[in-house]
C-alpha atoms as one frame of an Amber mdcrd trajectory, in Angstrom:
protein
  32.859  33.895   9.646  29.640  35.370  10.977  27.409  33.988  13.679  24.210
  34.945  15.471  24.443  35.741  19.162  21.427  35.466  21.486  21.927  36.145
  25.202  25.639  35.530  24.851  25.275  32.095  23.132  26.429  31.465  19.580
  23.822  29.716  17.403  24.943  27.612  14.471  28.648  28.050  15.156  29.157
  24.310  15.795  28.102  23.359  12.264  29.902  26.363  10.794  33.165  25.604
  12.559  33.094  22.023  11.331  31.889  22.341   7.770  33.298  25.760   6.854
  36.802  25.151   8.097  39.706  24.754   5.707  40.740  21.551   7.492  38.027
  19.483   5.772  39.329  18.250   2.424  38.378  15.367   0.121  39.115  12.146
   1.989  38.835  13.599   5.491  37.750  11.087   8.136  34.750  12.267  10.196
  34.998  11.793  13.929  32.205  10.705  16.256  31.421  14.340  17.111  31.458
  15.449  13.466  28.960  12.699  12.557  26.704  13.675  15.444  26.845  17.347
  14.449  25.992  16.578  10.815  23.071  14.398  11.877  21.720  17.002  14.293
  22.299  20.231  12.349  23.023  19.630   8.660  19.896  19.885   6.457  20.799
  16.605   4.741  22.157  14.822   7.801  18.939  13.236   9.050  17.690  12.529
   5.538  20.814  10.583   4.550  20.580   8.467   7.696  16.821   7.981   8.017
  15.476   7.947   4.441  16.221   4.266   3.653  14.797   3.069   6.967  11.630
   5.131   6.550  11.126   3.805   3.014  11.866   0.217   4.052   9.400   0.403
   6.956   6.720   2.231   4.960   5.091  -1.176   4.452   4.407  -3.792   7.087
   5.873  -7.230   6.455   3.472  -9.922   5.273   3.303 -12.662   7.914   2.584
 -16.136   6.531   1.388 -18.955   8.810  -0.329 -21.701   6.770  -2.588 -23.095
   9.503  -6.271 -22.915  10.240  -5.314 -20.707  13.202  -2.762 -18.768  11.141
  -4.745 -15.538  11.113  -5.069 -15.554  14.920  -1.340 -16.207  15.268  -0.574
 -13.344  12.895  -2.836 -10.913  14.753  -1.314 -11.783  18.116   2.249 -11.475
  16.770   1.616  -8.052  15.222  -0.094  -6.868  18.400   2.915  -7.837  20.534
   5.285  -6.373  17.929   3.583  -2.998  18.275   3.357  -3.208  22.068   7.119
  -3.760  22.361   7.864  -0.982  19.841  10.035  -3.231  17.681   9.781  -1.022
  14.593  10.935   2.041  16.535  13.915   0.166  18.036  14.956  -1.162  14.617
  14.627   2.292  13.067  16.753   3.840  15.815  19.367   1.082  15.513  19.621
   1.346  11.715  19.780   5.147  11.825  22.637   5.206  14.320  24.480   2.514
  12.367  24.370   4.745   9.288  25.394   7.827  11.269  28.410   6.297  13.050
  29.139   3.091  11.135  28.030   0.721  13.909  25.282   0.515  16.540  23.888
  -2.137  18.898  20.637  -3.112  20.558  20.445  -5.095  23.796  17.562  -6.421
  25.840  17.272  -7.298  29.493  14.964  -7.356  32.488  15.262  -5.923  36.006
  16.968  -8.344  38.366  18.256 -10.630  35.580  22.025 -11.041  35.200  23.203
  -9.490  31.917  25.985 -12.048  31.376  23.690 -15.091  31.214  21.197 -16.060
  28.493  17.470 -15.793  29.157  15.344 -18.890  28.598  13.099 -17.896  25.642
  10.062 -19.471  27.295  10.565 -17.138  30.281  10.297 -14.016  28.109   6.490
 -13.585  28.390   6.701 -13.150  32.155   9.550 -10.597  32.171   9.369  -6.806
  32.005  11.747  -6.551  29.066  13.586  -3.380  28.087  15.408  -2.675  24.822
  18.301  -0.210  24.655  19.863   1.070  21.421  23.529   1.930  21.896  25.829
   4.109  19.819  29.622   3.518  19.534  30.412   5.804  22.461  28.244   3.637
  24.748  30.035   0.439  23.639  33.513   1.889  23.059  36.233  -0.611  23.861
  34.063  -3.710  23.368  33.464  -3.449  19.612  36.973  -2.731  18.341  37.025
  -6.115  16.491  40.006  -8.444  16.357  42.434  -7.846  13.453  44.340 -11.163
  13.789  43.611 -13.067  10.533  44.234 -16.474  12.147  41.799 -15.875  14.982
  38.309 -17.464  14.905  36.753 -14.076  15.806  38.637 -12.180  13.085  36.574
  -9.034  12.392  33.610 -10.575  14.195  31.612  -9.240  17.108  32.567 -11.201
  20.203  30.318  -9.457  22.695  28.908  -6.146  23.832  29.769  -4.296  27.020
  28.336  -1.005  28.262  30.280   0.867  30.904  32.073  -2.319  31.911  28.831
  -4.331  32.097  28.909  -7.225  29.621  25.843  -8.626  27.862  25.510 -12.213
  26.711  25.799 -12.637  22.950  22.240 -13.953  22.697  20.936 -10.702  24.158
  22.610  -8.275  21.755  22.435  -7.542  18.045  25.083  -5.413  16.323  24.466
  -3.703  12.992  27.197  -2.158  10.852  26.903   0.190   7.894  29.079  -1.611
   5.323  31.490  -4.325   6.322  34.776  -3.740   8.196  37.992  -3.440   6.194
  41.242  -4.956   7.460  43.237  -2.440   9.561  40.942   0.420   8.565  40.116
   2.208  11.813  36.817   4.091  11.893  37.044   7.174  14.091  33.287   7.612
  14.361  32.822   3.968  15.433  35.837   3.690  17.776  36.994   0.466  16.130
  37.810  -1.466  12.986  34.163  -1.541  12.040  31.803  -0.226   9.366  31.809
   3.340   8.090  29.531   6.320   8.522  27.311   7.245   5.583  28.891  10.716
   5.849  32.491   9.524   5.413  32.748   9.703   1.621  30.308  12.621   1.435
  32.003  14.868   3.994  33.516  17.317   1.514  30.360  17.812  -0.609  28.388
  18.177   2.636  30.695  21.088   3.435  30.080  22.516  -0.038  26.323  22.270
   0.505  26.622  24.637   3.471  28.224  27.146   1.112  25.177  26.934  -1.179
  22.996  27.736   1.833  25.072  30.867   2.461  24.707  31.786  -1.219  20.939
  31.320  -1.024  20.813  33.536   2.043  22.881  36.236   0.323  20.723  36.139
  -2.815  17.559  36.348  -0.712  18.832  39.413   1.107  20.048  41.113  -2.062
  17.033  40.224  -4.219  14.966  42.986  -2.606  17.533  45.727  -3.185  16.369
  48.623  -5.422  18.880  50.646  -7.375  17.776  54.257  -7.808  19.614  55.932
 -10.664  19.041  59.545  -9.601  20.332  62.574 -11.392  23.505  63.728  -9.710
  23.447  67.269  -8.326  25.745  69.894  -9.719  29.104  70.886  -8.326  27.480
  73.394  -6.070  25.201  71.538  -3.667  23.776  72.843  -0.532  22.128  71.206
   2.476  18.671  71.616   0.934  19.574  69.486  -2.123  20.962  66.710   0.066
  17.736  66.623   2.083  15.634  66.483  -1.114  17.589  63.455  -2.390  17.169
  61.735   0.972  13.403  62.354   0.930  13.174  60.846  -2.551  15.000  57.673
  -1.428  12.763  57.396   1.622   9.652  57.663  -0.532  11.009  54.951  -2.831
  11.742  52.704   0.145   8.206  53.026   1.473   6.479  52.719  -1.911   4.135
  49.757  -2.236   1.346  48.473  -4.452  -1.199  51.177  -5.426   1.253  53.916
  -4.456   2.434  56.508  -6.980   5.853  58.154  -6.969   7.371  60.549  -9.427
  10.910  60.711 -10.693  12.692  62.831 -13.243  12.815  61.800 -16.893  16.575
  61.377 -16.521  16.219  59.046 -13.507  15.528  55.307 -13.384  14.716  52.702
 -10.711  15.611  49.020 -11.116  16.037  45.961  -8.934  19.492  44.519  -8.383
  20.476  42.374 -11.376  21.149  38.801 -10.122  20.480  36.936 -13.358  24.122
  35.860 -13.738  23.959  34.076 -10.358  20.853  32.046 -11.167  22.253  29.452
 -13.570  25.550  28.946 -11.770  24.034  28.549  -8.301  21.336  26.093  -9.429
  23.803  23.932 -11.366  26.302  23.992  -8.496  23.677  22.949  -5.962  22.421
  20.130  -8.208  25.939  18.794  -8.746  26.687  18.911  -5.015  23.528  16.940
  -4.213  24.409  14.344  -6.837  27.950  14.069  -5.443  26.553  13.504  -1.946
  24.136  10.869  -3.242  26.905   9.027  -5.111  29.171   9.154  -2.059  26.387
   7.817   0.175  25.355   5.112  -2.299  21.747   6.278  -2.534  19.581   7.529
  -5.432  19.994  11.261  -6.025  16.220  11.602  -6.475  15.754  10.995  -2.747
  18.127  13.793  -1.716  16.795  16.137  -4.394  13.272  15.568  -3.056  12.067
  15.181  -6.634   8.674  13.661  -7.214   8.307  10.658  -9.478   6.804  11.261
 -12.882   4.404   8.471 -11.939   3.883   6.567  -8.711   5.531   3.323  -7.600
   2.568   1.369  -8.919   3.243   2.399 -12.530   6.715   0.834 -12.414   8.589
   3.613 -14.189  12.356   3.293 -14.471  13.191   5.847 -11.772  10.703   4.164
  -9.429  12.247   0.765 -10.197  15.732   2.045  -9.360  14.592   3.374  -5.986
  12.569   0.207  -5.288  15.596  -2.009  -6.008  17.720   0.133  -3.702  15.181
  -0.088  -0.870  14.774  -3.864  -1.319  18.549  -4.296  -1.166  18.684  -2.247
   2.013  15.915  -4.353   3.532  18.163  -7.409   3.204  20.779  -5.719   5.385
  18.150  -5.531   8.130  17.289  -9.249   8.009  19.510 -10.106  10.971  17.891
  -7.393  13.103  14.354  -8.469  12.222  15.263 -12.112  12.905  16.598 -11.046
  16.327  13.319  -9.330  17.223  11.175 -12.053  15.599  12.432 -14.703  18.014
  11.759 -12.495  21.027   8.305 -11.372  19.910   7.248 -14.921  18.962   7.881
 -16.181  22.487   6.163 -13.183  24.071   3.143 -13.298  21.742   2.590 -17.050
  21.419   2.818 -17.848  25.104   1.166 -20.766  26.878  -1.863 -18.724  27.869
  -2.491 -17.857  24.219  -2.013 -21.530  23.274  -4.749 -22.566  25.714  -7.102
 -20.068  24.090  -6.326 -21.473  20.636  -7.011 -25.017  21.845 -10.553 -23.970
  22.665 -11.018 -22.112  19.381  -9.465 -24.851  17.200  -9.918 -28.116  19.089
  -9.374 -30.343  16.040  -6.080 -28.682  15.068  -4.485 -28.921  18.524  -6.004
 -32.129  19.798  -3.345 -34.038  21.759  -0.656 -31.373  21.065   1.355 -29.850
  23.919   2.441 -26.197  24.050   6.119 -26.524  23.087   5.353 -28.831  20.172
   2.813 -26.343  18.877   5.177 -23.415  19.391   8.035 -24.987  17.438   5.560
 -25.906  14.710   4.465 -22.249  14.507   8.035 -20.996  14.584   9.236 -23.360
  11.845   6.337 -22.457   9.546   6.616 -18.697  10.225   7.508 -16.553   7.230
   7.758 -12.764   7.083   8.132 -11.306   3.607   8.555  -7.704   2.513   5.940
  -6.602  -0.010   7.276  -5.016  -3.169   7.251  -1.239  -3.376   6.090  -1.668
  -6.968   2.595  -2.731  -5.972   0.279  -4.303  -8.519  -3.436  -3.485  -8.794
  -5.871  -6.015  -7.327  -6.952  -7.135 -10.802  -3.410  -8.305 -11.570  -3.093
 -10.034  -8.199  -6.308 -11.968  -8.876  -4.918 -13.147 -12.220  -1.775 -14.420
 -10.469  -3.847 -16.286  -7.871  -6.025 -17.816 -10.588  -2.958 -19.098 -12.414
  -1.606 -20.531  -9.148  -4.943 -22.256  -8.449  -4.956 -23.893 -11.897  -1.407
 -25.162 -11.332  -2.353 -26.625  -7.933  -5.397 -28.361  -9.440  -3.272 -29.859
 -12.226  -0.710 -31.242  -9.777  -3.425 -32.818  -7.610  -5.210 -34.285 -10.626
  -2.055 -35.863 -12.036  -0.508 -37.181  -8.817  -3.555 -38.264  -6.806  -4.231
 -41.606  -8.612  -0.625 -42.769  -8.193  -0.289 -42.143  -4.435  -0.919 -44.282
  -1.379  -3.483 -43.125   1.230  -0.962 -41.329   3.491   0.607 -39.398   0.612
  -2.841 -38.536  -0.752  -3.607 -36.798   2.544  -0.206 -35.071   2.419  -0.872
 -33.912  -1.158  -4.248 -32.481  -0.185  -2.697 -30.721   2.810  -0.062 -29.183
   0.529  -2.807 -28.021  -1.836  -4.832 -26.538   1.036  -1.792 -24.658   2.406
  -1.135 -23.105  -1.009  -4.787 -22.268  -1.556  -4.888 -20.519   1.842  -2.195
 -18.132   0.602  -4.526 -16.889  -2.149  -6.162 -14.215  -0.039  -7.462 -12.354
  -3.095  -9.637 -15.325  -4.120 -10.687 -16.787  -0.757 -11.385 -14.719   2.338
 -11.623 -17.747   4.667  -8.920 -20.432   4.989  -9.564 -24.002   3.913  -9.504
 -26.164   7.070  -9.846 -29.942   6.728  -9.595 -32.753   9.267  -6.445 -34.444
   7.936  -6.807 -37.477  10.167 -10.292 -38.065   8.752  -8.967 -37.557   5.212
  -6.219 -40.122   5.729  -8.660 -42.575   7.366 -11.107 -42.214   4.480  -8.318
 -42.793   1.940  -7.269 -45.958   3.799 -10.843 -47.236   3.829 -11.181 -46.657
   0.117  -7.886 -48.450  -0.532  -9.006 -51.401   1.622 -12.308 -51.570  -0.230
 -10.477 -51.597  -3.558  -8.277 -54.484  -2.352 -11.356 -56.508  -1.332 -12.837
 -56.114  -4.826  -9.579 -57.234  -6.424  -8.620 -53.768  -7.516 -11.535 -53.578
  -9.989 -13.311 -50.348 -10.544 -16.963 -50.417  -9.456 -19.429 -50.425 -12.339
 -20.155 -47.066 -13.869 -16.883 -45.433 -12.703 -14.039 -44.759 -15.071 -15.729
 -46.520 -18.021 -15.138 -45.220 -21.501 -18.004 -45.834 -23.954 -15.507 -46.028
 -26.815 -14.195 -49.338 -25.478 -10.675 -48.086 -24.719  -8.815 -48.574 -21.468
 -10.761 -47.227 -18.494  -9.496 -43.826 -17.309  -8.956 -42.944 -13.654 -11.720
 -40.942 -12.138 -10.879 -37.262 -11.467 -10.811 -36.535  -7.710 -13.475 -34.456
  -6.114 -12.958 -30.682  -6.252 -11.089 -29.128  -3.319
């Protein structure tokens, strides 16, 4: 096995010794160090671990807060999200979980005991730090209990780093795949998830061989074969020098140069055409084997471009989109962990006081904690589809939704009491506010005034004996009077 030596240090020998050794066979279990080496040095190592996270985070989640102040709440949340670097921490956590099979993220603040929970409403005033930990950092604390009758059977009980324990509310653990009973993971130091390299270890070794083949072909592709006429049996020193001069001239020949050779001599490049088909097919099969072993589309590892973009919804794009959307669901627990922290830090009491001045009608007589829990309960964060539709199609969807809302209001309004009429209109306004393609500004109504007006109208109808005022709801045909259609929203 060859290696390059620079100033007495071997370069590349770590990857070579691991992936070119005869000890790696199908079914070999990668250790922590093997996984780290593949991630750091193997050409496919980082791509296998990072590709799904990069594709999942290529779009920002759509934050939904159906209030008059919803846009301000969204802006403040996204600002705090970026300030705390939540996306980077989640990406690092998910990458290490795929590399080793398990990874953790913890948060704390200087001077705050790690074993006790932090009051969420104290988070805005703390200098928080987030640390992403690999299995070596948490070794011994994330082995997972294998007693089937235990309440914490194969569940994370807590995280400790160097003997320092962290409260469960201050840590989030992510595993790549679920743990299997009495199946020890060497790379994760416990009975936990598995590295994305585990099933692909042998084809990853084979891929290194294709790299060596490519290097050999590249070096041999420039070889020229000079078929020179052999000298006779009697050759002197002068003939040997003449043949050497001819080879030197051939070696230095370039474009626009002219050389002469005998009619019995011929110059050709080295014939490598028999290697071409076999090496390409072998490399393609190895990449597909790695993709199957890692449970990811082969198109991502092959770096093939789509025939058409995601927007056209071709079958290969749909397959990749479904895979990314499935992977996003595995990150839900991590995003929920960061959502709770960022909500408290972004929507603090100081921000609430600003909103009270900007939206006095919405927060009249409302205290901070009541408003916060109202925001938190109505908060929704949805991943947009990778198969994006053009704006014209989105407008058609919003128009259909608007017609459905109008039909529901028209049918139900006459049969409801004043309080439920106000509730129905509020429901309609919340749904209309989600149609951002049709309306750029949210619909904000004074719901107390709406309910009061509905009560006054009901009281007026009772005073008149429930009769419809003249001119309203009359049918010139003489049939039963029809209820008047409510005013347009």
